[in-house]
Structures are given as structure tokens and as C-alpha cells.
C-alpha positions in Angstrom: 111.1 -52.0 -100.3 111.3 -49.6 -97.3 111.7 -46.9 -99.9 108.5 -47.3 -101.8 106.7 -48.5 -98.8 108.0 -44.6 -97.0 106.1 -42.8 -100.1 103.0 -45.3 -99.9 102.5 -44.5 -96.7 103.1 -40.2 -96.8 100.9 -40.1 -100.1 97.9 -41.9 -98.2 98.7 -39.2 -95.1 98.5 -36.2 -97.7 95.3 -38.1 -99.4 93.2 -39.2 -96.6 94.6 -36.5 -94.1 93.8 -33.5 -96.6 90.4 -34.8 -97.1 89.6 -35.5 -93.3 90.6 -32.0 -92.8 88.9 -30.0 -95.8 85.7 -32.7 -94.6 85.6 -32.3 -90.8 87.2 -28.9 -90.2 87.4 -26.8 -93.0 84.0 -27.3 -94.5 82.1 -26.7 -91.4 84.0 -23.2 -90.5 83.7 -22.1 -94.3 79.7 -22.5 -93.5 80.0 -20.9 -90.3 81.6 -17.8 -91.5 81.2 -17.4 -95.0 78.7 -15.9 -97.5 77.9 -18.7 -100.5 80.2 -16.3 -102.7 83.2 -16.2 -100.5 83.2 -20.2 -99.7 83.0 -21.0 -103.6 85.9 -19.5 -104.0 87.3 -20.2 -100.8 86.7 -23.8 -102.4 87.7 -23.3 -105.4 91.1 -22.3 -104.3 91.6 -24.9 -101.9 90.8 -27.3 -104.6 93.3 -25.4 -107.0 96.0 -26.1 -104.1 95.5 -29.5 -102.7 94.2 -31.6 -105.9 97.7 -31.4 -107.9 99.2 -33.2 -104.6 95.8 -35.6 -104.6 97.0 -36.0 -108.2 100.7 -36.9 -107.0 99.4 -38.9 -104.4 97.3 -41.3 -106.3 100.7 -41.7 -109.2 102.6 -42.6 -105.9 100.6 -45.0 -104.2 99.7 -46.7 -107.7 103.6 -46.8 -108.6 104.6 -48.0 -104.9 102.4 -50.3 -104.2 102.4 -51.6 -107.6 106.4 -51.8 -107.0 106.1 -53.5 -103.4 104.1 -56.2 -104.8 105.7 -57.2 -107.8 109.4 -56.4 -106.6 109.3 -57.7 -102.5 106.7 -60.3 -103.5 106.4 -61.7 -106.6 102.9 -60.9 -108.3 99.7 -60.5 -106.8 99.3 -64.0 -106.4 102.4 -63.4 -103.6 100.1 -61.4 -101.5 97.3 -61.9 -99.4 93.4 -60.4 -99.8 94.2 -57.7 -97.7 96.5 -56.2 -100.3 93.8 -57.1 -103.2 91.2 -55.2 -101.5 93.2 -52.1 -100.3 94.3 -52.1 -104.7 90.3 -52.7 -105.5 89.5 -49.7 -103.1 92.3 -47.5 -103.8 91.6 -47.8 -107.7 87.5 -46.9 -106.7 89.1 -43.8 -105.2 91.2 -42.5 -107.6 88.0 -42.9 -110.4 85.8 -41.0 -108.1 88.9 -38.6 -107.8 89.1 -38.7 -111.4 85.6 -37.7 -112.0 85.6 -34.5 -109.3 88.7 -33.3 -111.4 87.1 -33.9 -114.8 83.4 -33.0 -113.9 82.6 -31.0 -110.8 85.7 -29.3 -110.1 85.4 -28.3 -114.0 81.5 -26.7 -113.4 82.6 -25.5 -110.1 85.9 -23.2 -111.4 83.7 -22.6 -114.5 80.4 -21.3 -111.9 82.9 -19.3 -109.9 84.3 -17.4 -113.0 81.3 -16.4 -114.3 79.7 -15.6 -110.8 76.9 -18.5 -111.1 76.4 -18.9 -107.3 73.9 -21.1 -107.7 75.2 -23.6 -109.9 78.8 -23.6 -107.8 76.6 -24.7 -105.0 75.7 -27.2 -106.6 78.9 -28.4 -108.1 80.3 -27.8 -104.5 77.9 -30.3 -102.7 78.5 -32.8 -105.1 81.7 -32.8 -104.7 81.8 -32.5 -101.3 79.5 -36.2 -101.5 82.1 -37.5 -103.8 84.7 -36.2 -101.2 82.8 -38.2 -98.4 82.7 -40.9 -99.7 86.7 -41.2 -100.6 87.2 -40.1 -97.3 85.4 -43.1 -95.8 87.0 -45.8 -98.2 90.4 -44.2 -97.3 89.9 -44.8 -93.7 88.6 -48.3 -94.6 92.0 -48.9 -96.5 93.9 -47.8 -93.7 92.3 -50.1 -91.7 92.9 -53.1 -93.5 96.5 -51.7 -94.2 97.0 -51.9 -90.6 95.0 -55.0 -89.7 94.3 -56.5 -92.8 97.7 -59.5 -92.7 95.8 -60.7 -89.4 92.4 -61.1 -91.2 91.1 -64.5 -92.2 90.7 -63.7 -96.4 
């Protein structure tokens, strides 16, 4: 259980922390300093490096989460409502990431390769909104994980 919990916490830290850094620090700095073509190239390369880590985090979170639930608590009936909520929010976050990967991110890469800056900007704006949504959900999941066992479900 301690290995699963450690991997679970590391994966959530990488994913949510990466989104927080990108959204709250990198995005504003890039917008201040870089013209749109260079900014779009930057984001395309940032996502190329960050998204494989997100894939790993999603897989680890699901694997370790189910490992803890079923090996440690005897299944979903043995855990509190906070674990059910974390699972639902985590699945929503994973679905949003999958959508980003298959849709806007693919479009951003193609637009940057074609130097189609208006389309690239549109795809980046969509990714920004969706990552903002996932960041909020991720922070909620962390709060639920920290305080959930003491809440009345």
C-alpha cells in the first residue's frame, strides 16, 4: 500500500503541479515576452515534453488508485464517498486530457508545422481553457484527498 500511495501522490504532484506552473507562471511570461509565432512554437514543444508525463501520471493514478481500493480496502464498497468523488473527478480529468491530446493538441502541432498562426492560436486558447478546468478539478481532488475522510458523506 505504501508503494501505491507514494506513486499515486507523485503522479498527482507531477500532473497538477505541472498544470499549475504552466498556467500560473509560464503562460503569463510567454504572453508578455513572445510574439504569437514564437509563443505557439514554445507551447507546442512544452506540451511535447509535458504530455508524456501526463500520460504516465494518468496511468499511474488509475493503476495505483484501483490497487489501493481493491487490495487495501476490499473494493469500492470499502471506501468512503471521498474516494468515489476522487475517482469520478479523476476520470473527468483524464477524459479532458484525452480530448486535448486527440483534438486541440493535434491541431496545434499541425498549425505550428504549417505556420498557420491564427489556427494555432485558436487551438492553444482551447487547450488553455481545458487545462484551466483540469487544474481546478485537480486542486479540488487534492482538497478532497486531504480532508475527505473527515467530511460527512
